[in-house]
N, C-alpha and C positions, 0 to 999 in steps of 0.2 A: 243206853240212857244218855241224854244230852241235857245240859243246863244252859238255857238261853238267858242272858242277862242284858237288860236294857238299862243304860245309865241316864240319870237325870236328877232333877230336884223335885221333891214332892210339893203338891198344892197347886191350886188354880193360878196363882201368881206367876208360876214358872212354866205353865203347861205348853205355851207356844214359843218358849225360848229356843234359840239355836242349840243351847247346851242340852236340851231335852229331846233331841232327835232320836236318841236311843230308846227312850220311853215310847215315842211315837211308832217306832219300827216294831217293837214287840207287841204293842197294843194292836197294831194292824194284823200281825201274824195270828194272835189269839182270836181276834174277831173273825177273820176270814176262814180260819180252820176249826171253828166251833169249839174252842176251849171253854171250859166252865168259867164263871165269874172269878175274878181275883179275890183272894182272901188274905188276911194278915198272917204272915209267918216269916221267921228268920229276919226280923227287923225290916221287913219288906212286904210286898204284895206278890202272891204266888198263884199260878194256875198250872194245871198239869193236863196233858193230853197226848195226842200222837201226831207226828208229821211223817207221812209215808209209813215206813216200817219201824220207825223209831219212837220210843217213848221219850217225851220232852217235858221238862219243867221250865216254865218261864217265870223269871224273877225280876221285880222292879224294886231295888233297894229304896227304903224310905228314910235313910240316915243322912240325907243330903250328900252331894256328890263326893266331897272329900273324905267321907267315911264309908264309901260303898263296899270296900273290902270286908268290913265287919259282917255285913249281911251275906255277901257271897261266900265267905269262909264258913259261916254256919250252914248254909245250904249244901255246900260241897261236902262237908263232913257228914251231914245227915243222909244224903243220897249215896255217899261212898263213891263219888266220881273223881276222876283224876283231873288236874288242871287242863289237860289236852281235850277233855270232853266238855269244857266250859267255853261258850261262844258269847262274846261281849259285843254289843252294838253301841257305838259311841260316836260323838261328833269329832270331826277331824279338820283342824284349821289348815293343814297343809294340802288339802284337796279342794279343788274348785267346787262350788255348790252343785249338788246333783251327782258328783262323781262318787264311786264306791270302790273300795279295795278290801280284799281279805288277806289277813296276815297272821302268822303264828309267832309268838315270842317277840323279843326285842325290847327296847326301852319304852318309857312312858311319855317322852317328849314334853314333859311339864304338865300333862293332863292330870288334874287332881284325882279324878276317879280311877284312872289307871295306876297312878302312884299308890293309892290305897290298896288296889288289888294286888299289885306287886308285893306290898308289905305283908298281905295276909295269905296269898296262895301262890306267890312266885310269879314268874313271867311266862310260864309255858302254856298259857291259855290262848285261844284263838280270838282274833278281833275282826269285826266288820267295821271298817273305818268309813264313816259317812261324811262326805265333804260339805263344809259350810262356808268355805272361803276364809281368807284372812283380812282383817281390817286395814292392814298395811303397816302398822307400827305396834310394837309389843305393848306400849302403854294403853292402847285401845282394845286389847284383847278381852279383858274382863267385862267392860260394858258391851262389847260385841256379842260375846257368847251368852250373856245374861239379858239380852234384848230379844224381842219377838222377831220372827221372820217377817219380812215385808209381805204385803198382799200380793205383790208381783211374783213372789216365790211359790204361790199356791199350786200352780200347775206342775212345776217340776217336782215339788214335794209329793204330790199325789201320784205321779208316774213312778217316782222312786219307791215309795212305800208299796205300791202295787207290785212292782218288780221284786222287792224283798219278800213279800208274802208269797208270790208265785214260786220263788226259788227256795223258800224255807225248807220244804221236804228234802231237796237235794243237799242243802247245807247240813241238815240233821243226819243225813246218811253219809256225810264225809266227802261229798263231791262239790268242792268249792268252785271248780270251773263251771259246772252246770248251773250252780247258783248265780254266778256272775253273768252267765249267758242269759238267764231269765231276767235279771235286772236290765241288761242291755237291750233286750227285746222291748221293754217298756219305755226306757229312757232314750234309746236311739234305734227305733225300729228300722229294719233293713229296707232298702229300696227294692221294689219289684223290678222285674226285667223290663217293664215298660217305662221305668223312670218315675212311677207314681209312688211316693213314699207313704206307706201305712194307711192309704185311704180305702183299700179294698175295692176300688172301682176299676173296671176294665179300661184298657187304653182306648182312646178314640180310634175308630176304624181308619185304615189308610185310605186316602182319597182314591177314587176310581181313576184308572189311567185315561188320559185324554188322547183320542185318536189324532194321529198326525194329519194335517190338512192335505187335501189332494193337490197335486201340482196344477198350477194354472195353465189354461190353454194358451198357446202363443197368440200374440196380438196380430190381427189381420190388417196389413198396411196397404192392401190394394185399393186403387181408386174405384169409383162406381163403374166407370166405363170398362176398366180391366176385369172387374168381376163379371160384367155382362158378357164380355167377349169369351172369358173362360167358361162361362155356362154353356155356350153353344159350340164349343170345340168338340 
């Protein structure tokens, strides 16, 4: 049993905020893997299904970010799972937009959602840190995370969410490396041996070899009279 938790703030006002990338990630997993509709439970929204061989509950706390631990603590006790079986998807200022890392344990680095989780279940849970970039100065952090992604971000967000969904079964089965590989295949597809990256198109055929030119015949420098004399020899 795994408990997947997406962090964010409830309501349409916050739906496209950078702070809500955790909600976006678990919504995509639930949609792509045919989980039933979310229902209200544990001060949050819950859906249960399977990823690969694992039974998984997906939770989106509705307590607002800085009280997320209340909701997660209730779910953890109900399902009788250990903190190590909780996987939290959240925004990460210290990673560039579109980058992703998996981490277990450690500090909360000032993230209010993680701070609340630490208080209610300890620090031994697993995190999927989803990069949103840093605005450059700590005074700009709050408006940055509580503002919407730019339209120009749409492509990398789509690729990242697809990769997270592709790799979710591996993550549920405890294979973080395979999960991160699935994300990388969407966000940085490997180049083929032909040097054509991710197009699926065959390489252009090599040009046909060009035949070497025949050597030129030597130039005849004889005079007309000399040619005539040579003809009758």
